C-alpha positions in Angstrom: 181.9 212.4 -32.6 185.3 212.8 -33.4 186.7 210.6 -36.1 189.3 207.9 -34.9 192.4 207.4 -36.8 195.1 204.9 -35.8 198.5 205.8 -36.9 200.9 203.0 -37.2 204.2 204.1 -37.9 207.9 202.6 -35.7 209.2 206.7 -35.3 207.6 207.8 -32.7 208.2 211.7 -34.2 206.5 211.0 -36.9 203.2 210.0 -35.0 203.8 212.8 -32.2 203.8 215.0 -35.2 201.0 213.6 -37.2 198.4 213.3 -34.0 199.9 217.0 -33.5 198.2 217.9 -36.7 195.3 215.5 -36.7 194.1 216.8 -33.1 194.4 220.4 -34.3 191.9 219.4 -37.2 189.3 217.9 -35.0 191.0 214.0 -34.9 191.3 211.2 -32.3 194.6 210.0 -33.2 195.9 206.7 -31.4 199.4 205.4 -31.7 200.7 202.3 -33.3 204.5 201.7 -33.1 204.2 198.1 -35.1 201.4 195.3 -36.2 200.7 194.0 -32.4 200.4 197.4 -31.1 198.1 197.9 -34.1 195.6 194.9 -34.0 195.9 195.9 -29.8 194.1 199.3 -30.9 191.6 198.2 -33.2 190.5 195.1 -30.9 189.5 198.5 -28.5 187.6 199.7 -31.6 187.7 199.9 -35.1 189.2 203.5 -36.6 187.7 205.3 -38.8 190.8 205.4 -41.1 194.5 204.0 -41.0 197.8 205.7 -41.5 199.9 202.6 -41.9 203.5 203.1 -42.5 205.5 200.7 -45.4 208.4 199.9 -43.3 207.5 198.1 -40.0 209.8 195.5 -37.8 208.7 192.5 -38.1 205.8 192.6 -40.5 205.6 195.2 -43.7 202.6 198.0 -44.3 202.1 195.9 -47.3 201.4 192.8 -45.4 199.0 194.2 -42.7 197.3 195.6 -45.3 196.8 192.8 -46.8 196.2 191.4 -43.7 193.2 193.6 -43.0 191.3 193.5 -46.2 190.5 190.2 -45.5 189.7 190.8 -41.9 186.0 191.2 -42.0 186.2 193.7 -39.0 188.9 196.1 -40.9 187.4 195.3 -44.9 186.1 198.9 -44.7 188.2 200.5 -43.4 190.2 203.2 -45.8 194.0 202.9 -45.5 196.4 205.2 -46.6 199.7 204.2 -47.1 202.7 206.4 -45.4 205.8 205.1 -47.5 209.7 206.8 -48.6 209.1 204.6 -51.6 207.9 207.1 -54.2 208.7 204.6 -57.7 205.6 203.5 -59.5 205.8 200.2 -59.2 205.7 200.6 -55.4 203.1 202.9 -55.4 201.4 200.1 -58.0 202.3 197.6 -55.2 200.8 199.2 -52.4 197.6 199.8 -54.0 197.2 196.3 -54.9 197.6 195.3 -51.4 194.3 197.0 -50.7 195.2 200.5 -49.6 193.3 203.5 -51.0 196.1 206.4 -51.0 199.7 207.0 -50.4 201.4 210.0 -49.7 205.1 210.2 -49.7 207.5 210.9 -46.9 208.8 213.4 -46.2 205.0 215.0 -45.6 203.5 218.1 -45.0 200.5 218.2 -42.3 198.5 219.9 -45.3 198.9 217.6 -47.8 198.5 214.6 -45.0 195.2 216.1 -44.0 194.1 217.1 -47.5 194.7 213.2 -47.8 192.8 212.3 -45.2 189.9 214.6 -45.7 189.3 213.4 -49.8 189.3 209.7 -48.5 187.0 210.2 -45.7 184.5 211.9 -47.6 184.6 209.2 -50.5 183.6 206.8 -47.6 181.3 209.0 -46.1 179.5 209.1 -49.8 179.1 205.4 -50.3 176.8 205.3 -46.6 174.2 206.6 -49.2 174.4 204.7 -52.2 171.4 202.8 -52.6 170.8 199.0 -53.6 171.4 198.1 -57.4 171.4 194.5 -59.1 172.9 194.1 -62.3 172.6 190.7 -63.8 174.6 188.1 -61.2 175.6 191.2 -59.2 174.0 192.7 -56.5 175.0 195.5 -54.3 173.3 195.9 -50.7 173.3 199.2 -49.9 172.3 199.3 -46.4 174.1 196.7 -45.4 177.3 197.7 -47.7 178.0 193.9 -49.4 178.5 193.1 -52.6 176.7 189.3 -54.0 177.6 187.4 -56.7 175.1 184.7 -57.7 174.0 185.4 -54.1 177.4 184.7 -52.1 179.1 187.6 -50.3 182.2 189.0 -52.3 184.7 190.2 -50.5 185.9 194.1 -52.1 188.1 196.9 -50.2 186.2 200.2 -50.0 187.5 202.0 -53.5 186.5 199.0 -55.5 182.8 199.1 -53.9 182.5 202.9 -54.9 183.9 201.6 -58.6 181.8 198.8 -58.7 178.8 201.2 -57.6 179.4 203.7 -60.1 179.9 200.7 -63.1 176.6 199.1 -62.2 174.5 202.7 -61.7 175.9 203.2 -65.2 175.8 199.8 -67.1 176.9 199.3 -70.4 178.1 202.9 -70.9 182.0 203.4 -71.8 184.3 205.7 -69.0 187.8 206.6 -69.8 190.5 206.5 -66.9 190.2 210.0 -66.9 186.2 210.1 -66.1 186.6 207.5 -63.5 189.4 209.2 -61.6 186.8 212.1 -61.2 183.6 210.5 -60.6 185.0 207.7 -58.4 188.0 209.4 -56.6 186.7 212.9 -57.5 188.4 215.5 -59.3 189.9 217.4 -56.6 192.4 214.6 -55.9 195.5 213.9 -57.2 195.9 209.9 -58.6 197.6 208.8 -61.5 195.2 207.0 -63.8 197.3 203.7 -63.8 195.8 203.7 -60.3 192.4 203.1 -62.2 193.4 199.9 -63.8 195.2 198.6 -60.4 191.8 198.8 -59.0 190.0 197.3 -62.0 192.5 194.2 -61.4 191.9 194.1 -58.3 187.5 194.0 -58.7 188.0 191.1 -61.5 190.3 189.4 -59.2 187.0 189.7 -56.8 184.1 188.3 -59.2 186.9 185.3 -60.5 185.7 182.9 -58.2 182.2 183.2 -59.3 183.4 183.6 -63.6 181.6 186.8 -63.4 185.0 189.0 -63.8 184.0 189.7 -67.6 181.3 191.6 -66.4 184.2 194.3 -66.4 185.8 195.1 -69.5 187.7 196.5 -71.3 187.2 198.9 -74.7 190.1 199.0 -76.5 191.4 202.4 -77.3 188.4 203.9 -75.0 188.2 202.7 -71.4 186.2 200.2 -69.7 182.1 199.6 -68.9 180.3 197.2 -67.0 177.7 194.9 -68.7 175.9 192.1 -67.8 176.4 190.9 -71.5 179.2 189.1 -72.3 
């Protein structure tokens, strides 16, 4: 079955160009010009991945990403932001809103397809992950859910992968570079600052349960996950 990819962009020429490249690479593209059309497309069928423009009429792509991360049906759908904003702070804002990756306009079809394949591959890898428990944090691999103190924790797909790696390698210290290799994949270019963003998001998700200190910073070395605080 073809992977369904939702393209959310208010420029028809960009949607057509991206859709053409996706069809050639055996994906099923779905078009949306704004937030309303995107919601209608998702209501019909949840996509396997969303390509989301930063600047949309009415509501920004950032706010839309935040809404989808709070929604039960779209929480685990990977999101790649399409943006002309190349400044580091803008990219960090995108990552903090819940997106998994970003592509800066203008981009080539080849670059975009490579990003899509990398994100989908990382998401697919999660499907085979088993269950693991460390202290009061538990991952149900079959249900693809995280629990803290037996209560459900809302995390995005990247935080899920990061947490699963940490919990299956507990009490070990990993540098940002190592985490990029193990969690994001060595073939994908992502800045080391990205790790810090997702660490903050993971801690924020655990904060209501008073468990954020399990994600520990080891000064001058990196990060580790431990029940010993």
